[in-house]
Backbone as JSON, one array per atom type, in Angstrom:
{
  "sequence": "MLTVEVDKKLGEFSLNVSFVSESGVTALFGPSGTGKTSIISMVAGLLKPDRGQIVLDEEVLFDGAKGIDVRPWKRHIGTVFQEGRLFPHLSVKHNLDYGRWMSGCAADPKTFAHVVELLDIGHLLDRRPGKLSGGERQRVAFGRALLMRPRLLLLDEPLASLDAARKAEILPYLERLRDDARVPMIYVSHDAAEVKRIANRVVRLDAGRVAATGGVELLDAPFQ",
  "N": [[-11.07, 4.55, 9.23], [-8.7, 6.77, 7.85], [-6.81, 9.54, 8.74], [-4.77, 12.06, 7.62], [-2.5, 14.56, 8.25], [0.12, 16.26, 7.69], [3.47, 17.66, 7.74], [6.58, 17.75, 6.03], [9.99, 18.21, 5.53], [12.17, 17.57, 2.96], [15.19, 17.74, 2.05], [15.45, 20.08, -0.47], [12.83, 19.88, -1.03], [9.48, 20.36, -0.05], [6.9, 18.98, 1.81], [3.5, 19.14, 2.32], [0.62, 18.09, 3.41], [-2.88, 17.22, 3.62], [-5.46, 15.03, 4.15], [-8.3, 12.76, 4.01], [-9.03, 9.32, 4.23], [-11.41, 6.89, 3.67], [-13.42, 4.0, 3.54], [-12.78, 1.36, 1.1], [-10.73, 2.0, -1.81], [-8.31, 4.39, -1.84], [-6.63, 6.47, -4.0], [-3.39, 7.83, -4.24], [-2.45, 10.13, -6.37], [-0.4, 11.43, -8.92], [2.32, 13.23, -10.57], [5.7, 11.89, -10.85], [7.88, 12.45, -8.09], [6.33, 14.05, -6.49], [5.77, 13.47, -3.89], [4.37, 11.18, -3.14], [5.3, 8.56, -2.34], [6.66, 9.27, -0.02], [4.56, 10.05, 1.63], [3.2, 7.61, 1.96], [5.25, 6.25, 3.33], [5.35, 7.7, 5.72], [2.81, 7.18, 6.81], [3.1, 4.44, 7.2], [5.01, 4.46, 9.16], [7.68, 4.5, 8.61], [8.98, 6.77, 7.95], [9.47, 9.75, 9.6], [7.25, 12.38, 10.21], [7.77, 15.97, 10.22], [6.04, 17.54, 11.6], [2.58, 17.48, 12.7], [-0.22, 15.16, 12.32], [-1.28, 11.74, 12.34], [-3.93, 9.59, 12.09], [-5.55, 6.54, 12.6], [-8.45, 4.74, 12.42], [-9.37, 5.96, 14.77], [-7.18, 5.69, 16.42], [-4.3, 7.32, 17.43], [-1.53, 7.49, 15.5], [0.62, 9.05, 14.96], [1.64, 12.04, 16.45], [2.96, 15.03, 16.41], [3.0, 17.2, 18.2], [2.34, 16.04, 20.63], [4.25, 14.14, 20.97], [3.86, 11.53, 20.1], [4.56, 8.56, 18.44], [3.96, 5.83, 16.98], [5.5, 2.67, 16.7], [6.47, 1.07, 13.59], [5.81, -1.77, 13.36], [3.8, -2.0, 15.19], [1.62, -0.79, 14.18], [-0.07, -2.25, 12.62], [-0.34, -2.31, 9.84], [-0.26, -3.21, 6.48], [2.21, -3.27, 3.95], [3.05, -2.95, 0.55], [5.62, -2.79, -1.7], [6.99, -1.57, -4.84], [8.88, -3.43, -5.71], [8.29, -5.76, -4.39], [9.96, -7.07, -2.46], [10.62, -9.63, -1.3], [11.95, -12.33, 0.74], [14.83, -13.77, -0.38], [15.94, -16.21, 0.39], [13.97, -17.73, 1.47], [11.18, -19.94, 1.01], [8.18, -19.51, -1.01], [5.96, -20.15, 0.6], [7.01, -19.76, 3.2], [7.72, -17.08, 3.03], [5.15, -15.97, 2.81], [4.15, -16.59, 5.33], [5.69, -15.09, 6.99], [4.88, -12.41, 7.44], [2.58, -12.74, 8.99], [3.71, -13.96, 11.24], [5.48, -11.93, 12.14], [3.63, -10.03, 12.9], [2.57, -11.14, 15.11], [0.34, -12.74, 14.98], [-1.74, -15.58, 15.43], [-1.32, -18.8, 13.88], [-3.4, -19.55, 11.12], [-4.81, -21.75, 9.36], [-7.08, -21.83, 7.65], [-7.5, -19.16, 6.8], [-5.04, -18.74, 5.57], [-5.19, -20.59, 3.45], [-7.33, -19.46, 2.07], [-6.3, -16.96, 1.21], [-4.21, -17.82, -0.41], [-5.67, -19.12, -2.41], [-7.18, -16.97, -3.36], [-5.26, -15.39, -4.59], [-4.2, -17.13, -6.36], [-1.82, -18.71, -6.0], [-1.08, -21.17, -5.12], [0.38, -23.18, -6.46], [2.9, -22.22, -6.31], [4.06, -22.41, -3.84], [6.3, -23.89, -2.89], [8.44, -22.82, -4.17], [11.34, -20.64, -4.57], [11.76, -17.04, -4.38], [13.45, -16.22, -6.49], [12.8, -17.86, -8.58], [10.45, -16.98, -9.58], [8.16, -15.1, -11.67], [7.92, -11.52, -12.31], [5.25, -10.66, -11.88], [4.26, -12.82, -10.39], [5.83, -12.61, -8.08], [4.85, -10.21, -7.03], [2.22, -10.91, -6.45], [2.65, -12.73, -4.4], [3.75, -10.97, -2.54], [1.51, -9.35, -2.03], [-0.07, -11.29, -0.79], [1.46, -11.88, 1.5], [1.28, -9.43, 2.87], [-1.49, -9.33, 3.34], [-1.86, -11.5, 5.05], [-0.91, -10.58, 7.41], [-3.08, -9.66, 8.62], [-3.97, -6.93, 8.33], [-5.19, -3.63, 9.19], [-5.16, -1.74, 7.35], [-4.02, -1.42, 4.02], [-1.14, -0.5, 2.3], [-0.18, 0.32, -0.85], [2.45, 0.79, -2.77], [3.01, 1.95, -5.71], [2.72, -0.7, -6.94], [2.76, -1.96, -9.41], [4.63, -0.76, -10.96], [7.14, -1.72, -11.71], [6.65, -3.64, -13.55], [6.17, -5.03, -16.85], [3.89, -4.3, -19.61], [2.39, -6.63, -20.18], [2.63, -8.14, -17.81], [1.42, -6.39, -16.04], [-1.23, -6.44, -16.99], [-1.79, -9.02, -16.32], [-1.77, -9.0, -13.52], [-3.56, -7.04, -12.6], [-6.31, -7.96, -12.47], [-6.13, -9.52, -10.13], [-5.62, -7.6, -8.21], [-8.04, -6.23, -8.3], [-9.64, -8.27, -7.35], [-8.62, -8.52, -4.77], [-9.42, -6.04, -3.73], [-12.22, -6.32, -3.79], [-12.77, -8.68, -2.41], [-11.16, -9.02, -0.04], [-11.69, -6.71, 1.39], [-10.22, -4.85, 2.84], [-9.3, -1.62, 3.73], [-7.5, 0.45, 1.41], [-4.58, 2.29, 0.47], [-3.5, 3.5, -2.48], [-0.8, 4.01, -4.46], [0.07, 5.68, -7.4], [1.05, 6.83, -10.7], [-0.27, 6.31, -12.94], [-3.01, 6.78, -14.77], [-4.95, 5.11, -16.0], [-4.64, 2.71, -14.68], [-5.3, 3.44, -12.05], [-7.99, 4.12, -12.38], [-9.17, 1.63, -12.65], [-8.85, 0.51, -10.15], [-9.32, 2.26, -7.92], [-11.69, 4.09, -5.85], [-11.69, 6.57, -4.87], [-9.85, 9.61, -5.13], [-6.87, 11.24, -4.27], [-5.37, 13.94, -5.35], [-2.15, 14.91, -6.1], [0.3, 17.5, -6.21], [3.43, 18.85, -6.52], [4.06, 18.4, -3.78], [1.76, 19.1, -2.43], [-1.79, 18.8, -1.71], [-3.75, 18.9, -4.43], [-6.38, 18.42, -5.18], [-9.31, 16.58, -4.11], [-11.45, 13.78, -4.59], [-13.61, 11.95, -6.83], [-12.82, 9.46, -9.4], [-12.93, 11.01, -11.64], [-11.22, 13.12, -11.39], [-8.85, 12.3, -12.44], [-8.74, 12.9, -15.09], [-8.42, 15.59, -15.35], [-6.3, 18.3, -16.32], [-2.99, 18.94, -15.0], [-2.14, 21.91, -13.29]],
  "CA": [[-10.8, 5.82, 8.54], [-7.35, 7.31, 8.0], [-6.68, 10.99, 8.62], [-3.37, 12.45, 7.49], [-2.24, 16.01, 8.19], [1.55, 16.26, 8.03], [4.48, 18.45, 7.03], [7.9, 17.12, 6.03], [11.01, 18.82, 4.68], [13.09, 16.57, 2.42], [16.13, 18.54, 1.26], [14.81, 21.29, -1.0], [11.42, 19.58, -1.27], [8.63, 20.54, 1.12], [5.65, 18.24, 1.71], [2.49, 19.65, 3.24], [-0.6, 17.44, 2.91], [-3.97, 16.94, 4.52], [-6.55, 14.32, 3.48], [-8.98, 11.69, 4.75], [-9.34, 8.13, 3.44], [-12.37, 6.04, 4.38], [-13.4, 2.63, 3.06], [-12.44, 1.2, -0.31], [-9.37, 2.27, -2.26], [-7.96, 5.78, -2.1], [-5.4, 6.58, -4.78], [-2.55, 9.03, -4.23], [-2.14, 10.23, -7.79], [0.33, 12.63, -9.32], [3.57, 12.94, -11.26], [6.84, 11.46, -10.03], [8.54, 13.5, -7.33], [5.39, 14.94, -5.82], [5.67, 13.12, -2.47], [3.45, 10.05, -2.88], [5.97, 7.52, -1.55], [6.96, 9.83, 1.31], [3.32, 9.99, 2.41], [3.04, 6.19, 2.32], [6.26, 5.92, 4.34], [4.96, 8.31, 6.99], [1.68, 6.41, 7.34], [3.63, 3.14, 7.64], [5.92, 4.65, 10.28], [9.05, 4.35, 8.14], [9.51, 8.12, 7.81], [8.83, 10.56, 10.64], [6.91, 13.75, 9.81], [8.33, 17.04, 11.05], [4.94, 17.95, 12.47], [1.27, 17.06, 12.21], [-0.92, 14.07, 12.98], [-1.8, 10.63, 11.54], [-4.88, 8.86, 12.93], [-6.18, 5.41, 11.92], [-9.52, 4.13, 13.22], [-9.41, 6.67, 16.05], [-5.91, 5.55, 17.14], [-3.28, 8.27, 16.99], [-0.27, 6.82, 15.18], [1.67, 10.07, 15.08], [1.23, 13.4, 16.84], [4.2, 15.73, 16.68], [2.88, 18.06, 19.37], [2.25, 15.22, 21.85], [5.36, 13.2, 21.02], [3.4, 10.16, 19.82], [5.05, 7.99, 17.18], [3.82, 4.38, 17.13], [6.47, 1.93, 15.9], [5.84, 0.48, 12.4], [5.27, -3.11, 13.56], [2.65, -1.92, 16.08], [0.54, -0.07, 13.5], [-0.94, -3.24, 11.95], [-0.52, -1.84, 8.46], [0.49, -3.98, 5.49], [2.79, -2.43, 2.89], [3.61, -3.64, -0.62], [6.41, -1.88, -2.52], [6.98, -1.96, -6.26], [9.76, -4.56, -5.97], [7.84, -6.93, -3.65], [10.84, -7.22, -1.29], [10.54, -10.96, -0.68], [13.22, -12.85, 1.24], [15.25, -14.72, -1.42], [16.35, -17.51, 0.95], [12.78, -18.41, 1.97], [10.19, -20.37, 0.02], [6.98, -18.67, -1.06], [5.16, -20.45, 1.78], [7.57, -19.12, 4.38], [7.55, -15.63, 2.83], [3.77, -15.65, 3.14], [3.92, -16.74, 6.77], [6.54, -14.17, 7.74], [4.1, -11.25, 7.87], [1.72, -13.18, 10.08], [4.57, -14.19, 12.4], [5.97, -10.64, 12.63], [2.52, -9.3, 13.52], [2.16, -11.82, 16.32], [-0.94, -13.41, 14.78], [-1.71, -17.04, 15.49], [-1.5, -19.47, 12.59], [-4.8, -19.74, 10.75], [-4.76, -22.46, 8.07], [-8.22, -21.49, 6.79], [-7.21, -17.86, 6.19], [-3.89, -18.95, 4.68], [-5.69, -21.25, 2.24], [-8.18, -18.52, 1.33], [-5.45, -15.97, 0.55], [-3.5, -18.54, -1.48], [-6.63, -19.32, -3.5], [-7.55, -15.65, -3.86], [-4.18, -14.87, -5.44], [-3.79, -18.2, -7.29], [-0.38, -18.94, -5.81], [-0.88, -22.47, -4.5], [1.4, -23.95, -7.17], [4.19, -21.56, -6.13], [4.42, -22.41, -2.42], [7.6, -24.49, -2.61], [9.48, -22.13, -4.94], [12.01, -19.47, -4.02], [11.44, -15.85, -5.17], [14.26, -16.13, -7.71], [12.19, -18.7, -9.61], [9.13, -16.42, -9.88], [8.08, -13.93, -12.55], [7.63, -10.28, -11.57], [3.86, -10.68, -11.46], [4.12, -13.81, -9.32], [6.43, -12.05, -6.86], [3.95, -9.21, -6.46], [1.07, -11.61, -5.85], [3.12, -13.26, -3.11], [3.88, -9.81, -1.64], [0.15, -9.01, -1.6], [-0.5, -12.31, 0.15], [2.17, -11.7, 2.77], [0.69, -8.28, 3.55], [-2.85, -9.68, 3.79], [-1.8, -12.47, 6.16], [-0.65, -9.83, 8.64], [-4.4, -9.2, 9.09], [-3.83, -5.49, 8.51], [-6.41, -2.8, 9.14], [-4.95, -0.87, 6.2], [-2.98, -1.85, 3.08], [-0.47, 0.55, 1.55], [0.39, -0.24, -2.08], [3.3, 1.85, -3.31], [3.28, 1.68, -7.13], [3.03, -2.13, -6.97], [2.89, -2.47, -10.78], [5.54, 0.11, -11.71], [8.32, -2.44, -12.21], [6.2, -4.7, -14.45], [5.85, -4.64, -18.22], [2.45, -4.21, -19.87], [1.78, -7.96, -20.09], [2.54, -8.54, -16.41], [0.39, -5.53, -15.43], [-2.53, -6.98, -17.39], [-1.95, -10.27, -15.58], [-1.95, -8.84, -12.08], [-4.66, -6.13, -12.28], [-7.5, -8.68, -11.96], [-5.91, -9.96, -8.75], [-5.81, -6.41, -7.38], [-9.49, -6.01, -8.21], [-10.17, -9.32, -6.48], [-8.24, -8.12, -3.42], [-10.29, -4.93, -3.33], [-13.61, -6.75, -3.63], [-12.9, -9.84, -1.52], [-10.52, -8.83, 1.27], [-12.38, -5.6, 2.05], [-9.3, -4.07, 3.68], [-9.06, -0.3, 3.12], [-6.19, 0.54, 0.75], [-4.03, 3.51, -0.13], [-2.85, 2.99, -3.69], [0.05, 5.04, -5.07], [0.36, 5.47, -8.82], [0.92, 7.97, -11.62], [-0.89, 5.73, -14.13], [-4.44, 7.07, -14.64], [-5.77, 3.95, -16.4], [-4.52, 1.75, -13.59], [-6.06, 3.96, -10.9], [-9.42, 4.04, -12.69], [-9.63, 0.25, -12.43], [-8.67, 0.06, -8.77], [-9.7, 3.19, -6.86], [-12.99, 4.76, -5.84], [-11.46, 7.94, -4.41], [-8.54, 10.09, -5.58], [-6.2, 12.42, -3.7], [-4.49, 14.38, -6.43], [-1.01, 15.62, -5.52], [1.16, 18.26, -7.11], [4.49, 19.61, -5.86], [4.03, 18.25, -2.34], [0.5, 19.61, -1.88], [-3.02, 18.2, -2.22], [-4.37, 19.8, -5.4], [-7.83, 18.18, -5.19], [-9.76, 15.26, -3.68], [-12.75, 13.47, -5.17], [-13.73, 10.69, -7.53], [-11.84, 9.18, -10.45], [-12.99, 12.04, -12.69], [-10.07, 14.01, -11.22], [-7.72, 11.78, -13.2], [-8.77, 13.44, -16.46], [-8.17, 17.03, -15.34], [-4.87, 18.6, -16.5], [-2.29, 19.6, -13.91], [-1.93, 23.35, -13.54]],
  "C": [[-9.37, 6.28, 8.85], [-7.38, 8.82, 7.79], [-5.2, 11.34, 8.63], [-3.28, 13.96, 7.37], [-0.81, 16.21, 8.65], [2.35, 17.24, 7.18], [5.8, 17.69, 7.11], [8.81, 17.85, 5.06], [11.99, 17.76, 4.27], [14.07, 17.29, 1.49], [15.48, 19.84, 0.84], [13.31, 21.11, -1.2], [10.63, 19.69, 0.02], [7.28, 19.85, 0.88], [4.69, 18.75, 2.76], [1.14, 19.14, 2.75], [-1.61, 17.21, 4.01], [-5.07, 16.25, 3.73], [-7.12, 13.25, 4.4], [-9.27, 10.55, 3.78], [-10.28, 7.25, 4.25], [-12.3, 4.63, 3.82], [-13.04, 2.57, 1.58], [-10.99, 1.52, -0.59], [-9.2, 3.75, -2.57], [-6.64, 5.83, -2.84], [-4.7, 7.9, -4.48], [-1.98, 9.14, -5.63], [-1.42, 11.53, -8.09], [1.63, 12.25, -9.99], [4.66, 12.48, -10.29], [7.44, 12.66, -9.32], [7.61, 14.43, -6.6], [5.11, 14.54, -4.38], [4.82, 11.93, -2.13], [4.09, 8.98, -1.99], [6.32, 8.02, -0.15], [5.73, 9.79, 2.2], [3.08, 8.56, 2.88], [4.01, 5.81, 3.44], [5.93, 6.51, 5.7], [3.78, 7.58, 7.62], [2.15, 5.07, 7.9], [4.53, 3.25, 8.87], [7.38, 4.51, 9.91], [9.75, 5.69, 7.96], [8.74, 9.0, 8.79], [8.5, 11.96, 10.12], [7.61, 14.76, 10.71], [7.28, 17.53, 12.05], [3.64, 17.42, 11.88], [0.73, 15.87, 12.97], [-1.37, 13.03, 11.95], [-2.67, 9.79, 12.48], [-5.53, 7.77, 12.08], [-7.19, 4.77, 12.86], [-9.51, 4.65, 14.66], [-8.16, 6.45, 16.92], [-4.91, 6.53, 16.56], [-1.98, 7.52, 16.77], [0.91, 7.78, 15.28], [1.02, 11.39, 15.48], [2.49, 14.13, 17.26], [4.14, 16.56, 17.95], [2.89, 17.27, 20.67], [3.37, 14.19, 21.96], [4.96, 11.76, 20.81], [3.93, 9.72, 18.46], [5.08, 6.47, 17.33], [4.78, 3.67, 16.19], [5.76, 1.23, 14.73], [5.16, -0.85, 12.65], [4.07, -3.13, 14.5], [1.45, -1.22, 15.41], [-0.45, -1.0, 12.82], [-1.35, -2.75, 10.57], [0.34, -2.7, 7.55], [0.97, -3.08, 4.37], [3.37, -3.31, 1.79], [4.32, -2.6, -1.47], [6.47, -2.39, -3.95], [7.88, -3.15, -6.55], [9.3, -5.83, -5.25], [8.62, -7.17, -2.37], [10.64, -8.54, -0.55], [11.92, -11.38, -0.2], [13.69, -13.96, 0.28], [15.57, -16.11, -0.89], [15.16, -18.32, 1.48], [11.88, -18.84, 0.82], [9.02, -19.4, 0.02], [6.13, -18.9, 0.18], [5.69, -19.73, 3.01], [7.59, -17.6, 4.25], [6.15, -15.2, 3.22], [3.56, -15.64, 4.65], [4.7, -15.72, 7.59], [5.75, -12.98, 8.28], [3.21, -11.58, 9.05], [2.53, -13.35, 11.37], [5.06, -12.87, 13.0], [4.88, -9.85, 13.34], [2.02, -9.96, 14.79], [0.81, -12.51, 16.21], [-0.76, -14.93, 14.87], [-1.9, -17.62, 14.1], [-2.98, -19.76, 12.35], [-4.83, -20.41, 9.38], [-5.89, -22.11, 7.12], [-7.98, -20.16, 6.07], [-6.05, -17.98, 5.2], [-4.37, -19.56, 3.36], [-6.53, -20.31, 1.4], [-7.34, -17.49, 0.56], [-4.69, -16.61, -0.62], [-4.43, -18.75, -2.68], [-7.0, -18.0, -4.16], [-6.54, -15.14, -4.88], [-3.62, -15.92, -6.4], [-2.3, -18.48, -7.21], [-0.09, -20.29, -5.16], [0.23, -23.28, -5.14], [2.8, -23.37, -7.0], [4.78, -21.77, -4.73], [5.82, -22.94, -2.12], [8.75, -23.81, -3.36], [10.14, -21.02, -4.13], [11.69, -18.27, -4.91], [12.22, -15.73, -6.47], [13.71, -16.94, -8.86], [10.81, -18.19, -10.04], [9.24, -15.31, -10.92], [7.79, -12.69, -11.7], [6.2, -10.24, -11.05], [3.61, -11.66, -10.33], [4.69, -13.28, -8.01], [5.5, -11.04, -6.21], [2.73, -9.86, -5.84], [1.44, -12.21, -4.5], [3.26, -12.11, -2.1], [2.52, -9.35, -1.15], [-0.33, -10.0, -0.54], [0.16, -12.15, 1.51], [1.58, -10.53, 3.56], [-0.69, -8.6, 4.1], [-2.82, -10.59, 5.01], [-1.33, -11.84, 7.47], [-1.95, -9.42, 9.33], [-4.37, -7.69, 9.34], [-5.18, -4.78, 8.56], [-6.33, -1.8, 8.0], [-3.85, -1.47, 5.34], [-2.44, -0.62, 2.35], [0.22, -0.08, 0.35], [1.13, 0.87, -2.81], [3.76, 1.51, -4.72], [3.61, 0.2, -7.34], [3.19, -2.7, -8.37], [3.95, -1.72, -11.58], [6.71, -0.63, -12.33], [7.95, -3.51, -13.23], [5.96, -4.16, -15.86], [4.34, -4.72, -18.44], [1.75, -5.56, -19.72], [1.61, -8.4, -18.65], [1.52, -7.68, -15.67], [-1.0, -6.07, -15.74], [-2.83, -8.26, -16.63], [-2.35, -10.03, -14.14], [-3.12, -7.92, -11.7], [-5.94, -6.86, -11.82], [-7.35, -9.17, -10.52], [-6.06, -8.78, -7.78], [-7.3, -6.09, -7.21], [-10.14, -7.04, -7.29], [-9.84, -9.01, -5.02], [-9.18, -7.05, -2.9], [-11.69, -5.42, -2.98], [-13.8, -7.84, -2.59], [-12.37, -9.55, -0.12], [-11.17, -7.72, 2.08], [-11.51, -4.89, 3.09], [-9.12, -2.72, 3.01], [-7.65, -0.22, 2.55], [-5.87, 1.98, 0.38], [-3.17, 3.05, -1.29], [-2.1, 4.14, -4.37], [0.31, 4.72, -6.53], [0.36, 6.81, -9.56], [0.31, 7.52, -12.94], [-2.41, 5.86, -14.0], [-5.31, 5.86, -14.97], [-5.77, 2.9, -15.31], [-5.39, 2.17, -12.41], [-7.56, 3.86, -11.14], [-9.99, 2.64, -12.45], [-9.68, -0.12, -10.96], [-9.39, 0.94, -7.76], [-11.14, 3.69, -6.98], [-12.87, 6.21, -5.36], [-10.03, 8.33, -4.79], [-8.11, 11.3, -4.75], [-5.14, 12.81, -4.71], [-3.41, 15.29, -5.86], [-0.22, 16.36, -6.59], [2.15, 19.08, -6.29], [4.38, 19.58, -4.34], [2.79, 18.77, -1.66], [-0.67, 18.82, -2.44], [-3.69, 19.22, -3.13], [-5.89, 19.65, -5.41], [-8.1, 16.79, -4.62], [-11.15, 15.02, -4.27], [-12.76, 12.12, -5.81], [-12.71, 10.55, -8.65], [-11.9, 10.17, -11.6], [-11.83, 13.02, -12.57], [-8.88, 13.56, -12.06], [-7.64, 12.4, -14.59], [-8.51, 14.93, -16.52], [-6.69, 17.3, -15.51], [-4.28, 19.21, -15.24], [-2.03, 21.05, -14.28], [-0.45, 23.66, -13.59]]
}
């Protein structure tokens, strides 16, 4: 379970959010500029809150009052950004293995083979990222994050940079990840149709605040 209760001032923008995410996929949903990526960055340890607390599976990752701020690589959280952020000089195979190596996990050929099969990327292993389509790059990014053996996956608008055809191509793989990997996910998006396919819980954000939490029915309510 992830508990987030944080404040952050970003220039003129003020973020003040409190929510809980349990199993399955929790979507952070709202218009652009409402703080979704900043929340993801704080959970990942890439952005420090001004105050508050972040707790994952009873481990305190951040506590402003107690001076606790666990380093990103010690949080065991996998993050996928909208660009994928693969290393261009490494093959797909070595990109996949990088996350596992950075997390200090021992090599596990069985798990590697399962993730490769899950995402249908076996035929891409010897290629460099520059030779991949946008959808292929994102599938490799998902695989790299999974091979870290994370206790939480953060997906920050992972389909935003793709056209409609590539989105249609990759959505089934996201559904497969959700159903097969069984790693809790926080999924950031402002696309209601996309969220309805992926998420089972919604945290609806507006102007840096949590407007509502609940099921996917919140996606159909107008913003005030």
